[in-house]
OpenMM code with the backbone's topology and positions (N, CA, C; nanometers):
from openmm import Vec3, app, unit

residues = "THR GLN ILE ILE ARG LYS HIS GLY ASN ASN LEU GLU THR ILE VAL ASN GLY TYR PHE ASN ILE ILE GLY ASP ILE TYR HIS TYR GLN GLU GLU LYS ALA GLY LYS TYR LYS ILE ASP GLY LYS GLU GLY HIS LEU THR ILE ARG ALA ILE ASN ARG SER ILE PRO GLY LEU HIS PHE GLY LYS PRO HIS GLY ILE GLN GLY ILE PHE ASP ARG GLY ASP ARG LEU ILE GLN GLU ARG ASP ILE LYS LYS ARG ILE SER ILE ASP GLU SER LEU TYR LEU HIS LEU THR HIS MET ILE ARG SER LYS ASN ILE SER GLU ASN LEU LYS VAL MET LYS ARG ASP VAL LYS TYR LYS HIS GLU LEU GLY PHE ARG PHE PRO LEU TYR PHE TYR TYR PRO GLU VAL LEU PHE ARG SER LYS PRO ASN ILE VAL ASP SER PRO TRP GLU ARG MET ASN ARG SER TYR MET LEU ARG GLY LEU ILE GLU THR PRO LEU ARG LYS PHE LYS ARG ARG VAL PHE LYS SER LYS SER GLY TYR".split()
positions = [
    Vec3(-5.5633, 0.6327, -3.0553),
    Vec3(-5.5155, 0.7184, -3.1334),
    Vec3(-5.3691, 0.8230, -3.0675),
    Vec3(-5.4212, 0.8442, -2.9575),
    Vec3(-5.2994, 0.9060, -2.8350),
    Vec3(-5.1726, 0.8980, -2.8672),
    Vec3(-5.1620, 0.6933, -2.8704),
    Vec3(-5.0127, 0.6710, -2.8897),
    Vec3(-4.9621, 0.6608, -3.0201),
    Vec3(-5.0488, 0.6762, -3.1121),
    Vec3(-5.0277, 0.6859, -3.2516),
    Vec3(-4.9773, 0.7941, -3.3029),
    Vec3(-5.0606, 0.9029, -3.2410),
    Vec3(-4.9895, 1.0286, -3.2352),
    Vec3(-4.8658, 1.0980, -3.1257),
    Vec3(-4.8343, 1.0086, -3.0801),
    Vec3(-4.7448, 1.0431, -3.0180),
    Vec3(-4.6421, 1.0196, -3.0370),
    Vec3(-4.6097, 0.8548, -3.1142),
    Vec3(-4.4972, 0.7912, -3.1593),
    Vec3(-4.4735, 0.8120, -3.3224),
    Vec3(-4.5559, 0.8831, -3.3627),
    Vec3(-4.5695, 0.8880, -3.5037),
    Vec3(-4.5233, 0.7857, -3.5842),
    Vec3(-4.4031, 0.8038, -3.6878),
    Vec3(-4.3868, 0.7537, -3.8046),
    Vec3(-4.2711, 0.6361, -3.7347),
    Vec3(-4.2697, 0.6651, -3.5929),
    Vec3(-4.1379, 0.5471, -3.4997),
    Vec3(-4.2386, 0.3983, -3.4911),
    Vec3(-4.3445, 0.4577, -3.4860),
    Vec3(-4.4319, 0.3444, -3.4424),
    Vec3(-4.4776, 0.2391, -3.5733),
    Vec3(-4.4463, 0.1099, -3.5723),
    Vec3(-4.5270, 0.0701, -3.6783),
    Vec3(-4.6724, -0.0360, -3.6449),
    Vec3(-4.6079, -0.0892, -3.5209),
    Vec3(-4.7600, -0.1910, -3.5172),
    Vec3(-4.8181, -0.1742, -3.3597),
    Vec3(-4.8716, -0.1967, -3.2816),
    Vec3(-4.9730, -0.2002, -3.1946),
    Vec3(-5.0177, -0.3701, -3.1653),
    Vec3(-5.0172, -0.4079, -3.0681),
    Vec3(-5.0168, -0.5593, -3.0121),
    Vec3(-5.1091, -0.5402, -2.8623),
    Vec3(-5.2475, -0.6080, -2.8951),
    Vec3(-5.3203, -0.5982, -2.7646),
    Vec3(-5.3614, -0.7659, -2.8002),
    Vec3(-5.4352, -0.7928, -2.6567),
    Vec3(-5.4849, -0.9118, -2.5841),
    Vec3(-5.6116, -0.8854, -2.6497),
    Vec3(-5.7129, -0.9687, -2.6406),
    Vec3(-5.8795, -1.0198, -2.6178),
    Vec3(-5.9229, -1.0995, -2.5868),
    Vec3(-6.0778, -1.0984, -2.5394),
    Vec3(-6.1255, -1.1806, -2.4877),
    Vec3(-6.1658, -1.2899, -2.6109),
    Vec3(-6.1744, -1.4401, -2.5812),
    Vec3(-6.2191, -1.5020, -2.7045),
    Vec3(-6.3115, -1.5949, -2.6316),
    Vec3(-6.4697, -1.5409, -2.6784),
    Vec3(-6.5800, -1.5986, -2.6118),
    Vec3(-6.5724, -1.7208, -2.6682),
    Vec3(-6.6582, -1.7939, -2.5519),
    Vec3(-6.7039, -1.9434, -2.5175),
    Vec3(-6.7883, -1.9737, -2.4608),
    Vec3(-6.8953, -2.0582, -2.5831),
    Vec3(-7.0302, -2.0956, -2.4903),
    Vec3(-7.1125, -1.9685, -2.4770),
    Vec3(-7.0833, -1.8643, -2.4153),
    Vec3(-7.1870, -1.7684, -2.4026),
    Vec3(-7.1306, -1.6182, -2.4185),
    Vec3(-7.2021, -1.5416, -2.4000),
    Vec3(-7.1448, -1.3867, -2.3838),
    Vec3(-7.0626, -1.3778, -2.2453),
    Vec3(-7.1324, -1.4769, -2.1625),
    Vec3(-7.0254, -1.4527, -2.0139),
    Vec3(-6.9470, -1.5099, -1.9868),
    Vec3(-6.8652, -1.5633, -2.0610),
    Vec3(-6.7668, -1.6750, -2.0485),
    Vec3(-6.6459, -1.6871, -2.1626),
    Vec3(-6.5324, -1.6367, -2.1238),
    Vec3(-6.3851, -1.6678, -2.1732),
    Vec3(-6.3445, -1.7632, -2.2061),
    Vec3(-6.2263, -1.8008, -2.3373),
    Vec3(-6.1567, -1.8856, -2.3156),
    Vec3(-6.0052, -1.8715, -2.2306),
    Vec3(-5.9816, -1.9877, -2.1673),
    Vec3(-5.8504, -1.9601, -2.1063),
    Vec3(-5.7298, -1.8963, -2.2134),
    Vec3(-5.6241, -1.8540, -2.1374),
    Vec3(-5.5444, -1.7918, -2.2690),
    Vec3(-5.4363, -1.8738, -2.3321),
    Vec3(-5.4005, -2.0126, -2.2617),
    Vec3(-5.3435, -2.1098, -2.3009),
    Vec3(-5.3808, -2.1552, -2.4617),
    Vec3(-5.5351, -2.1158, -2.4584),
    Vec3(-5.5937, -2.1524, -2.6023),
    Vec3(-5.5588, -2.1086, -2.7212),
    Vec3(-5.5002, -1.9761, -2.6591),
    Vec3(-5.4614, -1.8734, -2.7771),
    Vec3(-5.3062, -1.9034, -2.8345),
    Vec3(-5.3133, -1.9143, -2.9495),
    Vec3(-5.1789, -1.9900, -3.0449),
    Vec3(-5.1183, -1.8811, -3.0953),
    Vec3(-5.1588, -1.7454, -3.0939),
    Vec3(-5.0820, -1.6116, -3.1330),
    Vec3(-4.9365, -1.5941, -3.0918),
    Vec3(-4.8703, -1.5943, -3.1617),
    Vec3(-4.6673, -1.5679, -3.0769),
    Vec3(-4.6199, -1.4037, -3.1325),
    Vec3(-4.6144, -1.3590, -3.0513),
    Vec3(-4.5736, -1.2196, -3.1005),
    Vec3(-4.5181, -1.1227, -2.9904),
    Vec3(-4.3590, -1.1303, -3.0091),
    Vec3(-4.2732, -1.1036, -2.9442),
    Vec3(-4.2571, -1.1870, -2.7942),
    Vec3(-4.2457, -1.3156, -2.7952),
    Vec3(-4.2341, -1.3984, -2.6534),
    Vec3(-4.3395, -1.4135, -2.6037),
    Vec3(-4.4298, -1.3481, -2.6513),
    Vec3(-4.5754, -1.4024, -2.5797),
    Vec3(-4.6554, -1.4657, -2.6849),
    Vec3(-4.7221, -1.5521, -2.5999),
    Vec3(-4.8175, -1.6865, -2.6698),
    Vec3(-4.9556, -1.6479, -2.6263),
    Vec3(-5.0990, -1.6207, -2.6906),
    Vec3(-5.2477, -1.5940, -2.6328),
    Vec3(-5.3173, -1.5684, -2.7257),
    Vec3(-5.4007, -1.5088, -2.6724),
    Vec3(-5.5166, -1.4339, -2.7218),
    Vec3(-5.4295, -1.3033, -2.7774),
    Vec3(-5.3677, -1.3051, -2.8596),
    Vec3(-5.3091, -1.1773, -2.9292),
    Vec3(-5.3714, -1.1205, -3.0861),
    Vec3(-5.3277, -0.9808, -3.0975),
    Vec3(-5.3163, -0.9661, -3.2212),
    Vec3(-5.2709, -0.8217, -3.2565),
    Vec3(-5.2316, -0.7883, -3.3650),
    Vec3(-5.1809, -0.6871, -3.4093),
    Vec3(-5.3054, -0.5879, -3.4824),
    Vec3(-5.3261, -0.4265, -3.3763),
    Vec3(-5.4459, -0.4034, -3.4067),
    Vec3(-5.4739, -0.2657, -3.4639),
    Vec3(-5.3024, -0.2576, -3.5196),
    Vec3(-5.2794, -0.0910, -3.5768),
    Vec3(-5.1302, -0.1261, -3.6568),
    Vec3(-5.1507, -0.1016, -3.7672),
    Vec3(-5.0318, -0.1025, -3.8758),
    Vec3(-5.0129, 0.0439, -3.8986),
    Vec3(-4.8870, 0.0720, -3.9419),
    Vec3(-4.8649, 0.1777, -4.0088),
    Vec3(-4.8317, 0.1366, -4.1015),
    Vec3(-4.9100, 0.1879, -4.2348),
    Vec3(-4.8878, 0.1992, -4.3865),
    Vec3(-4.7814, 0.2303, -4.4180),
    Vec3(-4.7009, 0.2605, -4.3810),
    Vec3(-4.5736, 0.3449, -4.4713),
    Vec3(-4.4777, 0.2185, -4.4191),
    Vec3(-4.4932, 0.0878, -4.3748),
    Vec3(-4.3832, -0.0024, -4.3566),
    Vec3(-4.4000, -0.0205, -4.5292),
    Vec3(-4.2600, -0.0558, -4.5864),
    Vec3(-4.2102, -0.0897, -4.7081),
    Vec3(-4.2907, -0.2068, -4.7813),
    Vec3(-4.3665, -0.2305, -4.8455),
    Vec3(-4.3862, -0.3565, -4.9326),
    Vec3(-4.5108, -0.4357, -4.8674),
    Vec3(-4.5362, -0.3567, -4.7587),
    Vec3(-4.7022, -0.4072, -4.7118),
    Vec3(-4.8016, -0.4627, -4.7513),
    Vec3(-4.7829, -0.5690, -4.7486),
    Vec3(-4.9003, -0.6681, -4.8197),
    Vec3(-4.9367, -0.8012, -4.7315),
    Vec3(-5.0730, -0.8615, -4.7650),
    Vec3(-5.1159, -0.9472, -4.7139),
    Vec3(-5.0821, -1.0875, -4.8141),
    Vec3(-5.0468, -1.2393, -4.7196),
    Vec3(-4.9841, -1.3524, -4.8126),
    Vec3(-5.0270, -1.4897, -4.7036),
    Vec3(-5.0147, -1.5466, -4.7698),
    Vec3(-5.0454, -1.6876, -4.7273),
    Vec3(-5.2466, -1.7307, -4.7357),
    Vec3(-5.2458, -1.8183, -4.7338),
    Vec3(-5.4122, -1.8558, -4.7730),
    Vec3(-5.4631, -1.8404, -4.5892),
    Vec3(-5.5725, -1.8142, -4.6050),
    Vec3(-5.6683, -1.8229, -4.4916),
    Vec3(-5.6097, -1.8995, -4.3544),
    Vec3(-5.6115, -1.8718, -4.2309),
    Vec3(-5.6017, -1.9625, -4.1415),
    Vec3(-5.4670, -1.9527, -4.1023),
    Vec3(-5.3628, -1.9082, -4.2295),
    Vec3(-5.1966, -1.9130, -4.1596),
    Vec3(-5.1588, -1.7739, -4.2474),
    Vec3(-5.2699, -1.6909, -4.2843),
    Vec3(-5.2419, -1.5562, -4.3333),
    Vec3(-5.2107, -1.4691, -4.2728),
    Vec3(-5.1324, -1.3529, -4.3375),
    Vec3(-5.0227, -1.2761, -4.2245),
    Vec3(-5.0327, -1.1428, -4.3135),
    Vec3(-4.9500, -1.0486, -4.2383),
    Vec3(-4.9087, -0.9253, -4.3163),
    Vec3(-4.7592, -0.9184, -4.3181),
    Vec3(-4.7069, -0.9172, -4.4490),
    Vec3(-4.5695, -0.8899, -4.4490),
    Vec3(-4.4934, -0.7632, -4.4903),
    Vec3(-4.4057, -0.7730, -4.4956),
    Vec3(-4.3634, -0.6355, -4.5274),
    Vec3(-4.2430, -0.6728, -4.6710),
    Vec3(-4.1569, -0.6053, -4.7338),
    Vec3(-4.1262, -0.6286, -4.8838),
    Vec3(-4.0556, -0.7094, -4.8842),
    Vec3(-3.9840, -0.7738, -4.8043),
    Vec3(-3.8981, -0.8918, -4.7801),
    Vec3(-3.9387, -1.0127, -4.7434),
    Vec3(-4.0726, -0.9773, -4.7498),
    Vec3(-4.1776, -1.0935, -4.6844),
    Vec3(-4.1380, -1.1650, -4.5025),
    Vec3(-4.1363, -1.0449, -4.4817),
    Vec3(-4.1028, -1.0352, -4.3514),
    Vec3(-4.2224, -1.0160, -4.2717),
    Vec3(-4.3000, -1.1205, -4.1880),
    Vec3(-4.4043, -1.1190, -4.1085),
    Vec3(-4.3943, -0.9798, -4.0010),
    Vec3(-4.5287, -0.8769, -4.0060),
    Vec3(-4.5139, -0.7593, -3.9514),
    Vec3(-4.4418, -0.7272, -3.7944),
    Vec3(-4.5343, -0.8756, -3.7376),
    Vec3(-4.4782, -0.8886, -3.6517),
    Vec3(-4.3516, -0.9041, -3.5767),
    Vec3(-4.2226, -0.9751, -3.6617),
    Vec3(-4.0888, -1.0104, -3.6869),
    Vec3(-3.9906, -0.9111, -3.7064),
    Vec3(-4.1112, -0.7508, -3.7397),
    Vec3(-3.9997, -0.6661, -3.7603),
    Vec3(-3.9427, -0.6174, -3.5598),
    Vec3(-3.8835, -0.4910, -3.6222),
    Vec3(-3.7878, -0.4756, -3.4805),
    Vec3(-3.8691, -0.4147, -3.3966),
    Vec3(-3.9019, -0.5001, -3.2682),
    Vec3(-3.9626, -0.4777, -3.1700),
    Vec3(-3.9787, -0.3641, -3.0962),
    Vec3(-3.8833, -0.2552, -3.1164),
    Vec3(-3.8722, -0.1001, -3.0404),
    Vec3(-3.9534, -0.0186, -3.1394),
    Vec3(-4.0359, -0.0994, -3.2557),
    Vec3(-4.1001, -0.0176, -3.3260),
    Vec3(-4.2709, -0.0401, -3.3048),
    Vec3(-4.2693, -0.1213, -3.2053),
    Vec3(-4.4166, -0.1896, -3.1824),
    Vec3(-4.4960, -0.1421, -3.0647),
    Vec3(-4.5760, -0.1572, -2.9967),
    Vec3(-4.6222, -0.1142, -2.8485),
    Vec3(-4.7011, -0.2176, -2.8375),
    Vec3(-4.7254, -0.2732, -2.7463),
    Vec3(-4.8089, -0.4151, -2.6377),
    Vec3(-4.8387, -0.3429, -2.5457),
    Vec3(-4.9823, -0.3253, -2.5523),
    Vec3(-5.0853, -0.3006, -2.4644),
    Vec3(-5.1506, -0.4247, -2.3917),
    Vec3(-5.0694, -0.4177, -2.2723),
    Vec3(-5.1066, -0.5759, -2.1536),
    Vec3(-5.2136, -0.5646, -2.1367),
    Vec3(-5.3645, -0.5817, -2.2077),
    Vec3(-5.4868, -0.5795, -2.1865),
    Vec3(-5.5641, -0.6245, -2.2644),
    Vec3(-5.6861, -0.7586, -2.2338),
    Vec3(-5.7573, -0.7617, -2.3793),
    Vec3(-5.8672, -0.6391, -2.3740),
    Vec3(-5.8539, -0.5674, -2.4902),
    Vec3(-5.9494, -0.4784, -2.5320),
    Vec3(-6.0894, -0.4556, -2.6141),
    Vec3(-6.0968, -0.6542, -2.6759),
    Vec3(-6.2143, -0.6389, -2.7282),
    Vec3(-6.2702, -0.7862, -2.7078),
    Vec3(-6.3729, -0.8426, -2.7484),
    Vec3(-6.4517, -0.9620, -2.7354),
    Vec3(-6.4334, -0.9990, -2.8816),
    Vec3(-6.4107, -1.0729, -2.9275),
    Vec3(-6.3902, -1.1934, -3.0310),
    Vec3(-6.4560, -1.3220, -2.9978),
    Vec3(-6.5555, -1.3511, -3.1306),
    Vec3(-6.6492, -1.4326, -3.1032),
    Vec3(-6.6557, -1.5276, -3.1941),
    Vec3(-6.5262, -1.6096, -3.2078),
    Vec3(-6.4855, -1.6843, -3.3539),
    Vec3(-6.5581, -1.8088, -3.2879),
    Vec3(-6.5784, -1.8551, -3.1963),
    Vec3(-6.6245, -1.9496, -3.1315),
    Vec3(-6.7454, -1.9829, -3.0910),
    Vec3(-6.8190, -1.8814, -3.1821),
    Vec3(-6.9875, -1.8689, -3.1468),
    Vec3(-7.0163, -1.9164, -3.2827),
    Vec3(-7.1614, -1.9572, -3.2405),
    Vec3(-7.2834, -1.9606, -3.3359),
    Vec3(-7.2917, -1.8110, -3.4158),
    Vec3(-7.2766, -1.7997, -3.5525),
    Vec3(-7.2749, -1.6720, -3.5876),
    Vec3(-7.3850, -1.6787, -3.7001),
    Vec3(-7.4665, -1.7961, -3.7187),
    Vec3(-7.5677, -1.7800, -3.8117),
    Vec3(-7.6912, -1.8264, -3.7072),
    Vec3(-7.8323, -1.8387, -3.8051),
    Vec3(-7.9559, -1.8537, -3.7152),
    Vec3(-7.9525, -2.0090, -3.6550),
    Vec3(-7.8246, -2.0986, -3.6589),
    Vec3(-7.8586, -2.2073, -3.6416),
    Vec3(-7.6988, -2.3037, -3.6461),
    Vec3(-7.7140, -2.3949, -3.5951),
    Vec3(-7.5713, -2.4714, -3.6007),
    Vec3(-7.5737, -2.5120, -3.7446),
    Vec3(-7.6387, -2.5805, -3.7655),
    Vec3(-7.6735, -2.6099, -3.9169),
    Vec3(-7.6300, -2.5141, -4.0368),
    Vec3(-7.6383, -2.3807, -4.0248),
    Vec3(-7.6204, -2.3086, -4.1331),
    Vec3(-7.4841, -2.2397, -4.0786),
    Vec3(-7.4244, -2.2331, -3.9887),
    Vec3(-7.3322, -2.1984, -3.9113),
    Vec3(-7.1913, -2.2851, -3.9792),
    Vec3(-7.2138, -2.4021, -3.9886),
    Vec3(-7.1339, -2.4982, -4.0407),
    Vec3(-7.1270, -2.4966, -4.2129),
    Vec3(-7.2367, -2.4379, -4.2768),
    Vec3(-7.1805, -2.3961, -4.4050),
    Vec3(-7.0931, -2.3231, -4.4427),
    Vec3(-7.0677, -2.2327, -4.3348),
    Vec3(-6.9571, -2.1038, -4.3696),
    Vec3(-6.8199, -2.1687, -4.3486),
    Vec3(-6.7003, -2.1361, -4.4589),
    Vec3(-6.5859, -2.2049, -4.4605),
    Vec3(-6.5065, -2.2206, -4.3049),
    Vec3(-6.4452, -2.3017, -4.2585),
    Vec3(-6.4037, -2.3177, -4.1316),
    Vec3(-6.4672, -2.3097, -3.9874),
    Vec3(-6.5912, -2.3245, -4.0364),
    Vec3(-6.6755, -2.3139, -3.9111),
    Vec3(-6.6646, -2.4329, -3.8268),
    Vec3(-6.6341, -2.5042, -3.8692),
    Vec3(-6.6902, -2.6383, -3.8264),
    Vec3(-6.5362, -2.6494, -3.7580),
    Vec3(-6.4196, -2.5860, -3.7466),
    Vec3(-6.3295, -2.5950, -3.6723),
    Vec3(-6.3296, -2.5165, -3.5724),
    Vec3(-6.4110, -2.4319, -3.5833),
    Vec3(-6.4058, -2.3126, -3.5148),
    Vec3(-6.4912, -2.3123, -3.3629),
    Vec3(-6.5970, -2.3970, -3.4549),
    Vec3(-6.7081, -2.3812, -3.3363),
    Vec3(-6.6801, -2.4926, -3.2101),
    Vec3(-6.6446, -2.4682, -3.0931),
    Vec3(-6.5990, -2.5641, -2.9995),
    Vec3(-6.7203, -2.5664, -2.8497),
    Vec3(-6.7209, -2.6720, -2.7844),
    Vec3(-6.7910, -2.7166, -2.6670),
    Vec3(-6.7059, -2.7186, -2.5558),
    Vec3(-6.7114, -2.6208, -2.5165),
    Vec3(-6.5998, -2.5614, -2.3789),
    Vec3(-6.6220, -2.4437, -2.2687),
    Vec3(-6.6415, -2.4923, -2.1493),
    Vec3(-6.6562, -2.4238, -2.0749),
    Vec3(-6.4878, -2.3318, -2.0251),
    Vec3(-6.5829, -2.1860, -2.0089),
    Vec3(-6.4579, -2.0963, -1.9994),
    Vec3(-6.4949, -2.0194, -1.8673),
    Vec3(-6.3765, -1.9069, -1.8361),
    Vec3(-6.4070, -1.8392, -1.7181),
    Vec3(-6.5228, -1.7470, -1.7393),
    Vec3(-6.5649, -1.7024, -1.6332),
    Vec3(-6.6889, -1.6463, -1.6069),
    Vec3(-6.6216, -1.4778, -1.5733),
    Vec3(-6.6822, -1.3807, -1.6853),
    Vec3(-6.6497, -1.2014, -1.6353),
    Vec3(-6.7034, -1.1820, -1.5451),
    Vec3(-6.6250, -1.0845, -1.4331),
    Vec3(-6.6712, -1.0530, -1.3118),
    Vec3(-6.8384, -0.9691, -1.3350),
    Vec3(-6.8631, -0.9619, -1.2400),
    Vec3(-7.0079, -0.8756, -1.2659),
    Vec3(-6.9816, -0.7637, -1.2913),
    Vec3(-6.8943, -0.6938, -1.2523),
    Vec3(-6.8578, -0.5564, -1.3095),
    Vec3(-6.8001, -0.5394, -1.3989),
    Vec3(-6.7695, -0.6184, -1.5323),
    Vec3(-6.7415, -0.6421, -1.6763),
    Vec3(-6.8326, -0.5388, -1.7568),
    Vec3(-6.7720, -0.4637, -1.8001),
    Vec3(-6.8232, -0.3384, -1.8792),
    Vec3(-6.8555, -0.3987, -2.0170),
    Vec3(-6.9703, -0.4674, -2.0948),
    Vec3(-6.9777, -0.5331, -2.2034),
    Vec3(-6.9561, -0.3949, -2.3182),
    Vec3(-6.9319, -0.4235, -2.4307),
    Vec3(-6.9192, -0.3114, -2.5584),
    Vec3(-7.0701, -0.2356, -2.5743),
    Vec3(-7.0845, -0.1380, -2.5552),
    Vec3(-7.2725, -0.0772, -2.5867),
    Vec3(-7.3021, -0.1337, -2.7023),
    Vec3(-7.2545, -0.1373, -2.8206),
    Vec3(-7.3380, -0.2315, -2.9089),
    Vec3(-7.4120, -0.3261, -2.8761),
    Vec3(-7.3690, -0.4076, -2.8115),
    Vec3(-7.4326, -0.5266, -2.7271),
    Vec3(-7.6001, -0.4617, -2.6681),
    Vec3(-7.5748, -0.3751, -2.6389),
    Vec3(-7.7287, -0.3155, -2.5553),
    Vec3(-7.8254, -0.2885, -2.6610),
    Vec3(-7.7842, -0.2132, -2.8096),
    Vec3(-7.8526, -0.1521, -2.8670),
    Vec3(-7.9587, -0.2740, -2.9146),
    Vec3(-8.0817, -0.2027, -2.9969),
    Vec3(-8.1718, -0.2423, -3.0523),
    Vec3(-8.1409, -0.3127, -3.1822),
    Vec3(-8.1727, -0.4516, -3.2177),
    Vec3(-8.1512, -0.5558, -3.3615),
    Vec3(-8.2560, -0.5682, -3.4383),
    Vec3(-8.2536, -0.6017, -3.5695),
    Vec3(-8.3660, -0.6849, -3.5951),
    Vec3(-8.3822, -0.7849, -3.5317),
    Vec3(-8.5274, -0.8474, -3.5954),
    Vec3(-8.5680, -0.9489, -3.5211),
    Vec3(-8.4667, -1.0883, -3.6369),
    Vec3(-8.4241, -1.0907, -3.7354),
    Vec3(-8.3326, -1.1714, -3.7354),
    Vec3(-8.2015, -1.2210, -3.6774),
    Vec3(-8.1819, -1.1146, -3.5734),
    Vec3(-8.0302, -1.1287, -3.5171),
    Vec3(-8.1017, -1.1709, -3.3528),
    Vec3(-8.0261, -1.2660, -3.3295),
    Vec3(-8.0685, -1.3607, -3.1945),
    Vec3(-7.9777, -1.2388, -3.0944),
    Vec3(-8.0755, -1.2592, -2.9595),
    Vec3(-8.0019, -1.1459, -2.8686),
    Vec3(-7.8805, -1.2244, -2.8130),
    Vec3(-7.7810, -1.1241, -2.7692),
    Vec3(-7.6497, -1.1791, -2.7336),
    Vec3(-7.6719, -1.2428, -2.5884),
    Vec3(-7.7379, -1.2189, -2.5080),
    Vec3(-7.7461, -1.2697, -2.3761),
    Vec3(-7.8037, -1.3454, -2.3183),
    Vec3(-7.8183, -1.4655, -2.4314),
    Vec3(-7.8743, -1.5960, -2.3947),
    Vec3(-7.7744, -1.6870, -2.3619),
    Vec3(-7.7643, -1.8027, -2.2592),
    Vec3(-7.7299, -1.8329, -2.1899),
    Vec3(-7.7006, -1.9831, -2.2715),
    Vec3(-7.5812, -2.0353, -2.2635),
    Vec3(-7.5695, -2.1464, -2.2985),
    Vec3(-7.6345, -2.2481, -2.2869),
    Vec3(-7.6774, -2.3349, -2.3481),
    Vec3(-7.8081, -2.4311, -2.3007),
    Vec3(-7.7644, -2.5889, -2.2446),
    Vec3(-7.8377, -2.6491, -2.1959),
    Vec3(-7.7618, -2.7551, -2.0892),
    Vec3(-7.6972, -2.8660, -2.1610),
    Vec3(-7.7072, -2.9081, -2.3176),
    Vec3(-7.6569, -3.0126, -2.3717),
    Vec3(-7.5007, -2.8899, -2.4056),
    Vec3(-7.5073, -2.8193, -2.4764),
    Vec3(-7.3696, -2.7582, -2.4838),
    Vec3(-7.2696, -2.7288, -2.3424),
    Vec3(-7.3569, -2.7544, -2.2248),
    Vec3(-7.2856, -2.7186, -2.1246),
    Vec3(-7.2317, -2.8545, -2.0653),
    Vec3(-7.3241, -2.9898, -2.0887),
    Vec3(-7.2580, -3.1214, -2.0590),
    Vec3(-7.1618, -3.1768, -2.1587),
    Vec3(-7.2003, -3.1400, -2.2375),
    Vec3(-7.0399, -3.1763, -2.3176),
    Vec3(-6.9504, -3.1127, -2.3315),
    Vec3(-6.9751, -2.9935, -2.2805),
    Vec3(-6.8254, -2.8620, -2.2608),
    Vec3(-6.7293, -2.9168, -2.0873),
    Vec3(-6.9017, -2.9988, -2.0136),
    Vec3(-6.7979, -3.0616, -1.9242),
    Vec3(-6.6878, -3.1843, -1.8933),
    Vec3(-6.7408, -3.2248, -2.0591),
    Vec3(-6.6272, -3.3784, -2.1109),
    Vec3(-6.5490, -3.3115, -2.1551),
    Vec3(-6.5680, -3.2093, -2.2862),
    Vec3(-6.4499, -3.2206, -2.3545),
    Vec3(-6.3200, -3.1068, -2.3224),
    Vec3(-6.3868, -3.0382, -2.2327),
    Vec3(-6.3263, -2.8878, -2.1489),
    Vec3(-6.1490, -2.9561, -2.0945),
    Vec3(-6.1852, -3.0660, -1.9880),
    Vec3(-6.0704, -3.1132, -1.9683),
    Vec3(-5.9688, -3.1407, -2.0447),
    Vec3(-6.0435, -3.2362, -2.1525),
    Vec3(-5.9232, -3.3255, -2.2778),
    Vec3(-5.9104, -3.2140, -2.3478),
    Vec3(-5.9360, -3.0834, -2.3703),
    Vec3(-5.9229, -2.9700, -2.4568),
    Vec3(-5.7834, -2.8919, -2.3625),
    Vec3(-5.8217, -2.8863, -2.2657),
    Vec3(-5.6834, -2.8120, -2.1232),
    Vec3(-5.5718, -2.9038, -2.1180),
    Vec3(-5.5962, -3.0398, -2.1251),
    Vec3(-5.4935, -3.1453, -2.1402),
    Vec3(-5.3907, -3.1203, -2.2697),
    Vec3(-5.4699, -3.1369, -2.3762),
    Vec3(-5.4075, -3.1422, -2.5013),
    Vec3(-5.3106, -3.0243, -2.5202),
    Vec3(-5.4034, -2.8803, -2.4410),
    Vec3(-5.3111, -2.7995, -2.5067),
    Vec3(-5.1539, -2.7676, -2.3862),
    Vec3(-5.1832, -2.8691, -2.2823),
    Vec3(-5.0504, -2.8457, -2.1808),
    Vec3(-4.9258, -2.9662, -2.2428),
    Vec3(-4.9846, -3.0560, -2.3115),
    Vec3(-4.8858, -3.1521, -2.3623),
    Vec3(-4.8715, -3.1513, -2.4773),
    Vec3(-4.9004, -3.1096, -2.5951),
    Vec3(-4.9062, -3.1225, -2.7443),
    Vec3(-4.9191, -2.9530, -2.7502),
    Vec3(-4.7772, -2.9089, -2.8270),
    Vec3(-4.7266, -2.7948, -2.8490),
    Vec3(-4.8176, -2.7806, -2.9889),
    Vec3(-4.8618, -2.6893, -3.0165),
    Vec3(-4.9630, -2.6169, -3.1643),
    Vec3(-4.8483, -2.5648, -3.2223),
    Vec3(-4.8986, -2.4966, -3.3545),
    Vec3(-4.8847, -2.3921, -3.4615),
    Vec3(-4.9443, -2.3099, -3.4049),
    Vec3(-4.8572, -2.1585, -3.4457),
    Vec3(-4.9508, -2.0715, -3.4267),
    Vec3(-5.0779, -2.0312, -3.5542),
    Vec3(-5.1737, -1.9379, -3.4512),
    Vec3(-5.2910, -1.9518, -3.5539),
    Vec3(-5.3611, -2.0878, -3.5519),
    Vec3(-5.4655, -2.1293, -3.6581),
    Vec3(-5.5454, -2.2278, -3.6533),
    Vec3(-5.5649, -2.2959, -3.7351),
] * unit.nanometer
topology = app.Topology()
chain = topology.addChain("A")
for resn in residues:
    res = topology.addResidue(resn, chain)
    for name in ("N", "CA", "C"):
        topology.addAtom(name, app.Element.getBySymbol(name[0]), res)
C-alpha cells in the first residue's frame, strides 16, 4: 500500500515472487520450476497489483495461458518496465500442487488438477520461517490440517520423479504458464 501511495498513477504493476508449496506445507519447489517470465526474470513470479487506469484493461485467452491485456492487446507485463516495481522476495505461499479436496480422486475431478498435482521433493523451509497466521486459525472438521506431512508413498514416488523433473527443466525449455 505504501508503494502504491508513493508512486501513484506512475505505477502500473507490482511484481513479486511466491513459494510454490510441494509435497507438504514444509517444502517448496525450486525456482527453476517456475515458468513465468517478467522483465527478464523467470520463475515463480506474479503480478500482485495492477493500476486499473491502464487503458482498455481486460482479461484474454483461455485458462492456463490467460493474461491481462491493455487496449492494444499487449500483456501488461510487457508494458513500460519503468512503471513497474519488482519486489525481490517471495511474499506468499501458492498451493497449486497440493491436494485441495478431501482426497486425490475428488481433487482430480477439478479442471486441470491432474496436471497440477505433482510428486516432487522440494526445499525445506527454515525452522524460523513465518507461516501465514490463517494457517493457525480454527477450521471446520471438513478441512484437513495444513500441518500434515507428506506420506511415505508420496515421498518414495517423489524420490523417483524429482531428479527426472529437474533434468527435464534444465534440458528442455518450456513456454510461460502451464
